[in-house]
C-alpha positions as CSV (number, residue, x, y, z in Angstrom):
1,M,185.1,59.3,-126.3
2,T,182.2,61.8,-127.5
3,E,180.8,64.5,-125.5
4,V,177.2,62.8,-125.3
5,A,179.2,59.5,-124.2
6,E,181.0,61.2,-121.5
7,A,177.9,62.8,-120.3
8,K,177.4,61.6,-116.5
9,P,175.1,59.0,-116.1
10,E,172.8,61.2,-113.8
11,D,172.2,63.5,-117.0
12,V,171.0,60.5,-118.6
13,E,168.6,59.7,-115.8
14,F,167.5,63.3,-115.3
15,L,166.5,63.0,-119.3
16,R,164.8,59.6,-118.8
17,A,163.1,61.7,-115.9
18,K,161.9,64.1,-118.0
19,L,160.8,62.0,-120.5
20,R,158.8,60.2,-118.0
21,E,157.5,63.5,-116.9
22,L,156.6,64.6,-120.1
23,K,154.9,61.2,-121.6
24,T,152.8,61.8,-118.1
25,Q,151.9,65.2,-119.1
26,A,151.0,64.4,-123.0
27,R,149.0,61.7,-121.8
28,D,147.0,63.9,-119.4
29,E,146.8,66.8,-121.9
30,L,145.5,64.6,-124.2
31,A,143.4,63.2,-122.1
32,V,142.1,67.1,-121.5
33,L,142.0,67.3,-125.3
34,R,139.4,64.3,-125.8
35,R,137.4,65.6,-123.4
36,D,137.1,69.1,-124.8
37,R,136.8,67.9,-128.0
38,D,133.3,65.8,-127.0
39,K,132.2,69.3,-125.9
40,M,133.3,70.6,-128.9
41,R,131.3,68.0,-131.2
42,E,128.3,68.1,-128.2
43,Y,127.7,71.8,-128.7
44,K,128.2,71.5,-132.7
45,T,125.5,69.2,-132.7
46,I,123.0,71.0,-130.9
47,R,123.9,74.2,-133.1
48,D,123.5,72.2,-136.4
49,E,120.4,70.8,-134.9
50,H,118.8,74.0,-134.3
51,N,120.0,75.3,-137.3
52,K,117.8,72.4,-139.2
53,E,114.9,73.5,-137.3
54,V,115.6,77.1,-137.9
55,K,116.1,76.3,-141.8
56,S,112.7,74.2,-141.7
57,L,110.6,76.7,-139.6
58,I,111.6,79.7,-141.8
59,E,110.9,77.7,-145.2
60,S,107.5,77.0,-143.5
61,V,107.4,80.6,-142.6
62,K,108.3,81.5,-146.4
63,A,105.4,79.0,-147.7
64,E,102.7,80.5,-145.1
65,R,103.5,83.9,-146.3
66,E,103.4,83.0,-150.0
67,E,100.0,81.3,-150.0
68,R,99.0,84.1,-147.4
69,D,100.2,87.0,-150.4
70,R,98.8,84.6,-152.9
71,I,95.3,84.7,-151.1
72,N,95.6,88.5,-150.3
73,K,95.9,89.0,-154.2
74,E,92.6,87.1,-154.9
75,I,91.0,89.0,-152.2
76,S,91.8,91.9,-154.1
77,E,90.9,91.1,-157.1
78,A,87.8,89.8,-155.9
79,K,87.5,93.1,-154.3
80,E,87.9,95.1,-157.3
81,K,85.3,92.9,-159.1
82,R,83.0,93.6,-156.6
83,T,83.5,97.3,-156.6
84,A,83.1,97.5,-160.4
85,I,79.8,95.6,-159.9
86,H,78.6,97.9,-157.5
87,A,79.2,100.8,-159.8
88,Q,77.7,98.9,-162.5
89,L,74.6,98.8,-160.3
90,K,74.6,102.3,-159.5
91,S,75.1,103.5,-163.0
92,I,72.0,101.2,-163.7
93,Y,69.5,102.7,-160.5
94,D,70.4,106.1,-161.7
95,E,68.8,105.2,-165.3
96,I,65.9,103.4,-163.9
97,R,65.4,106.6,-161.4
98,E,65.5,108.9,-164.6
99,L,63.6,106.9,-166.9
100,R,60.7,106.6,-163.8
101,S,60.8,110.2,-163.7
102,N,59.7,110.5,-167.0
103,L,56.6,108.1,-167.2
104,V,53.1,109.6,-167.6
105,G,50.8,107.4,-165.8
106,S,50.3,103.6,-166.2
107,P,51.1,102.9,-169.9
108,S,49.4,99.6,-170.1
109,T,46.1,100.7,-168.1
110,D,45.6,103.9,-170.4
111,Q,46.5,102.3,-173.7
112,R,44.1,99.6,-173.2
113,R,41.0,102.3,-172.1
114,M,42.1,104.5,-175.0
115,M,42.0,101.4,-177.3
116,R,38.5,100.7,-176.7
117,R,37.2,104.3,-177.0
118,V,38.5,104.8,-180.4
119,E,36.6,101.0,-181.5
120,E,33.4,102.8,-179.7
121,L,33.7,105.6,-181.8
122,E,34.2,103.5,-184.6
123,W,31.4,101.6,-184.5
124,R,29.4,104.5,-183.7
125,Q,30.5,105.9,-186.9
126,Q,29.9,102.8,-188.9
127,T,26.3,102.2,-187.5
128,E,24.8,105.6,-186.5
129,Q,23.7,108.1,-188.6
130,L,25.6,111.2,-187.8
131,S,25.8,114.8,-189.1
132,R,28.7,116.2,-190.0
133,D,29.5,117.9,-187.2
134,E,29.4,114.9,-185.1
135,E,31.2,112.9,-187.9
136,L,33.9,115.5,-187.9
137,A,33.7,115.6,-183.7
138,I,34.1,111.7,-183.8
139,V,37.4,111.8,-186.4
140,E,39.2,114.5,-184.4
141,E,38.4,112.3,-181.2
142,I,39.6,109.3,-182.7
143,A,43.0,111.6,-184.2
144,R,43.8,112.8,-180.7
145,I,43.2,109.5,-179.1
146,E,46.1,107.9,-181.8
147,A,48.3,110.5,-180.9
148,K,47.8,109.7,-177.4
149,L,48.4,106.3,-178.2
150,L,51.7,106.9,-179.6
151,E,52.7,108.7,-176.8
152,I,51.5,105.5,-174.7
153,G,54.0,103.5,-177.2
154,K,56.8,105.6,-176.6
155,E,55.9,104.7,-172.5
156,K,56.2,101.3,-173.0
157,E,59.5,101.5,-174.2
158,K,60.9,103.3,-171.2
159,Q,58.8,100.3,-169.2
160,D,60.8,97.9,-170.9
161,K,63.6,99.4,-171.0
162,I,63.0,99.8,-167.0
163,S,62.2,96.1,-166.7
164,E,65.4,95.2,-168.5
165,L,67.5,97.3,-166.6
166,R,65.9,95.6,-163.5
167,R,67.0,91.8,-164.5
168,L,70.3,93.3,-165.2
169,A,70.6,95.0,-161.6
170,R,69.5,91.8,-159.9
171,R,72.4,89.3,-162.3
172,L,75.0,91.8,-161.1
173,K,73.5,92.0,-157.2
174,S,74.0,88.4,-157.5
175,E,77.5,88.6,-158.9
176,A,78.3,91.0,-156.3
177,S,76.9,88.9,-153.5
178,E,79.4,86.0,-155.1
179,A,82.3,87.9,-155.1
180,H,81.2,89.2,-151.4
181,Q,81.1,85.8,-150.5
182,R,84.2,84.6,-152.0
183,V,86.3,88.0,-150.2
184,L,84.9,86.8,-147.0
185,E,86.1,82.8,-147.4
186,L,89.6,84.1,-149.0
187,S,90.0,86.4,-146.0
188,E,89.4,83.8,-143.8
189,Q,92.2,81.2,-145.6
190,S,94.5,84.2,-145.5
191,Q,94.3,84.7,-142.1
192,T,94.6,81.3,-141.2
193,H,98.0,81.2,-142.9
194,H,98.6,84.6,-141.1
195,Q,98.0,83.3,-137.8
196,E,100.2,80.3,-138.4
197,V,103.3,82.6,-139.6
198,V,102.0,84.2,-135.9
199,R,102.3,80.5,-134.1
200,I,105.3,79.9,-136.0
201,R,107.7,82.8,-135.1
202,P,108.0,82.0,-131.6
203,Q,109.4,79.0,-132.3
204,L,111.7,80.2,-134.8
205,E,112.9,82.5,-132.1
206,E,113.7,80.4,-129.7
207,F,115.8,78.0,-131.9
208,K,118.1,80.7,-133.5
209,K,118.8,82.1,-130.2
210,S,119.7,78.0,-128.7
211,A,121.4,77.8,-132.0
212,D,123.5,81.0,-131.3
213,T,124.1,80.1,-127.8
214,A,125.5,76.4,-129.3
215,H,127.7,78.2,-131.9
216,K,128.7,80.8,-129.0
217,N,129.8,77.2,-126.8
218,F,131.1,75.8,-129.9
219,V,133.7,78.6,-130.4
220,E,135.0,78.9,-127.0
221,W,135.6,75.0,-126.5
222,L,137.0,74.9,-130.1
223,K,139.2,78.0,-129.0
224,K,140.1,75.5,-125.6
225,V,140.7,72.8,-128.2
226,K,143.4,74.2,-130.5
227,E,145.2,75.6,-127.2
228,G,145.0,72.1,-126.0
229,E,146.6,70.7,-129.4
230,N,149.6,73.6,-129.0
231,R,150.2,72.3,-125.9
232,L,150.3,68.4,-126.9
233,K,152.1,69.5,-129.8
234,E,154.5,71.7,-127.8
235,L,155.3,68.4,-125.3
236,R,155.6,66.4,-128.6
237,T,158.3,68.2,-129.5
238,Q,159.8,67.9,-126.1
239,I,159.4,64.8,-125.9
240,E,161.0,63.5,-129.8
241,D,164.2,65.8,-128.6
242,I,164.8,64.0,-125.5
243,Q,164.1,60.8,-127.3
244,G,166.5,61.9,-129.9
245,K,169.0,63.2,-127.4
246,L,169.1,59.9,-125.6
247,R,169.2,57.7,-128.6
248,K,172.2,59.7,-130.1
249,Q,173.7,58.8,-126.5
250,V,172.8,55.7,-126.8
251,V,174.4,55.3,-130.2
252,D,177.3,57.3,-128.9
253,Q,177.7,54.7,-126.1
254,R,177.9,52.1,-128.2
255,G,180.0,53.3,-130.5
256,T,182.7,54.0,-128.2
257,E,182.0,50.4,-126.3
258,R,182.7,48.9,-129.6
259,Q,186.1,51.3,-130.8
260,E,187.2,50.4,-127.1
261,A,186.5,46.8,-127.7
262,R,188.1,47.0,-130.9
263,E,191.2,48.4,-129.4
264,S,191.4,46.2,-126.8
265,Q,191.2,43.1,-129.4
266,R,193.9,44.7,-131.3
267,A,196.1,44.9,-127.9
268,Q,195.3,41.6,-127.3
269,Q,196.3,40.7,-130.9
270,R,199.4,42.5,-130.7
271,E,200.3,41.2,-127.6
272,M,199.3,37.2,-128.7
273,V,201.8,38.2,-132.0
274,E,204.3,40.0,-129.6
275,S,204.1,36.6,-127.6
276,A,204.4,34.2,-130.0
277,V,207.5,35.9,-132.0
278,E,209.3,36.1,-128.6
279,K,208.3,32.4,-128.0
280,M,209.5,31.4,-131.5
281,Q,213.2,33.5,-131.3
282,S,213.6,31.7,-127.9
283,G,213.1,28.5,-128.8
284,K,209.7,27.8,-126.8
285,R,207.2,25.7,-127.5
286,L,204.4,27.0,-129.8
287,T,200.7,26.2,-130.5
288,F,200.1,25.8,-134.3
289,D,198.1,29.5,-134.0
290,E,201.0,30.8,-132.3
291,F,203.3,29.3,-134.8
292,I,200.9,30.8,-138.0
293,L,200.7,34.8,-136.0
294,A,204.6,34.7,-135.6
295,Q,205.2,33.5,-139.4
296,R,202.4,36.0,-140.6
297,S,204.2,39.1,-138.6
298,V,207.5,38.0,-140.2
299,S,205.9,38.0,-143.3
300,D,204.2,41.3,-143.1
301,E,207.2,43.1,-141.5
302,R,209.3,41.2,-144.5
303,K,206.7,43.2,-146.6
304,R,207.0,46.3,-145.0
305,S,210.4,46.6,-145.7
306,R,210.0,45.6,-149.1
307,R,207.9,48.4,-149.6
308,K,210.1,50.9,-148.1
309,S,212.7,50.0,-149.8
310,R,210.5,50.3,-153.0
311,D,209.3,53.9,-152.4
312,H,213.0,54.5,-151.4
313,D,214.3,53.6,-154.6
314,E,211.3,55.7,-156.6
315,A,212.3,58.5,-155.1
316,E,215.6,58.1,-155.8
317,S,214.8,57.6,-159.8
318,A,212.8,60.6,-159.7
319,E,216.0,62.6,-158.8
320,D,218.2,60.3,-161.4
321,S,215.9,59.5,-164.3
322,S,219.4,57.8,-165.7
323,A,219.8,55.8,-162.7
324,T,216.0,54.8,-162.3
325,E,216.3,52.9,-165.5
326,S,219.4,50.7,-164.2
327,E,217.8,50.4,-160.5
328,A,214.3,49.4,-162.3
329,A,216.2,46.7,-164.0
330,E,217.7,45.5,-161.0
331,A,214.7,45.5,-158.3
332,P,212.6,42.9,-159.3
333,S,215.6,40.6,-158.8
334,E,215.5,41.1,-155.0
335,P,211.7,41.0,-154.2
336,E,211.7,37.1,-156.2
337,A,214.5,36.0,-153.8
338,V,212.5,37.4,-150.7
339,T,209.6,35.7,-152.0
340,E,210.8,32.1,-151.7
341,V,211.2,32.1,-147.9
342,E,207.4,33.2,-147.3
343,P,206.3,31.1,-144.5
344,T,202.9,31.3,-145.3
345,A,202.7,29.8,-148.7
346,E,203.9,26.0,-147.3
347,P,201.5,24.9,-144.5
348,E,199.6,22.9,-146.9
349,S,202.4,20.1,-147.3
350,T,202.1,19.3,-143.7
351,A,201.2,16.0,-142.6
352,E,197.9,17.0,-141.4
353,P,195.8,18.9,-143.7
354,E,192.9,19.1,-141.9
355,S,194.4,21.3,-139.3
356,V,196.1,23.1,-141.7
357,T,192.9,24.4,-143.8
358,E,191.5,25.4,-139.9
359,T,194.5,27.4,-139.7
360,E,193.9,28.9,-143.2
361,A,190.2,30.1,-142.1
362,V,191.6,31.8,-138.8
363,T,192.9,35.1,-141.0
364,E,191.0,37.6,-139.0
365,P,192.4,38.7,-135.6
366,E,189.4,38.3,-133.9
367,P,188.9,34.4,-134.1
368,V,192.4,33.9,-134.1
369,A,192.3,35.3,-130.3
370,E,189.6,33.5,-129.6
371,E,191.0,29.8,-130.3
372,D,194.4,31.5,-128.7
373,S,192.2,32.4,-125.4
374,T,191.8,28.7,-124.8
375,P,194.5,26.6,-126.2
376,A,194.4,22.7,-126.3
377,A,197.2,20.6,-125.0
378,E,197.4,18.6,-128.4
379,D,198.0,21.5,-130.3
380,E,201.0,22.5,-128.9
381,V,204.2,21.9,-132.0
382,P,207.7,21.6,-130.6
383,V,209.7,24.3,-132.7
384,E,212.1,21.9,-133.9
385,K,209.1,19.7,-135.4
386,A,207.7,23.1,-137.1
387,A,210.6,23.7,-138.5
388,E,211.3,20.5,-140.0
389,E,207.7,20.8,-141.5
390,N,208.2,24.1,-143.0
391,T,211.2,23.5,-145.2
392,T,210.8,26.6,-147.2
393,E,212.3,28.3,-143.9
394,P,216.2,26.9,-143.2
395,E,217.2,30.0,-141.9
396,E,215.2,29.9,-139.3
């Protein structure tokens, strides 16, 4: 018997009790592990949802800032345009002031008055009889007036230039006003986007904080889950170890029981064969199965004897090669003479072939032992009759 098979029953019971205890612990640990996993998944879900909100808010803030920056760029461009217009207007006003400072009187009034004076002098020159001095005086006056008219013409150009500059200044003032209005509108839009960024930022910070807290809790529960998995793995290893030991004990115990059963069966078989041979030798009545067993035992003994004789002859032939040739020539004749008295070759010649066929099937020791354990009365055959039927065994 093996060491495990020789284990005390209390050891097996201890292993089974330990196995039940470990299974209970494993079930409890599994329940705790499932709870921990649920908590871990819960915090993971919260973290992922809040991270999703954070990402969405960040995208919103980014979009608002981009729009605000785009508007601020337009504001800068509008302000630059407005500043350029103001600089241009300043230059125009400076030029107008300079032209005005150089004007002499009202060009239009003086020009009309002087032209009427020239017409009067020319009319007088044409209609009146004038002396040479008077004629010369009129000519000189007309010349002076015409000279002044030339100067007045130059002042008129200045006046026209001033008028043109004023028209340009009015147009530029309108453009400057439009640019300023555009700056105000864009500034209002920029402020709206800026306020939206300011409004989103607290929500973003809140979701970030909540996501960080959920992630921290997730990590803690993940650690618990890992520890629980390791404990459960260790329990399963112990359970498998104990189950392996129990299986080995069961297998070894069954093997030992089968070995003991085979040995007991062989012992019973030997007892049956010895009993049958003893009955045959003492002339007692034998059942048919006992007779077959006895004959088979005798035949097996003769075969073993022949085998020993053959082995002995071969050993002698190895020592003397010449003797081996002569003995090898004589050796086959002896087994042939013995072969004629083998009892197992003649059961077919009996008057009852069906019963002989049944005995032929009983070649294994185990079935014979079962049949012999409950022999029937009608199967008993007298020794004298069996000897008569087995004609090949005259010596018996």
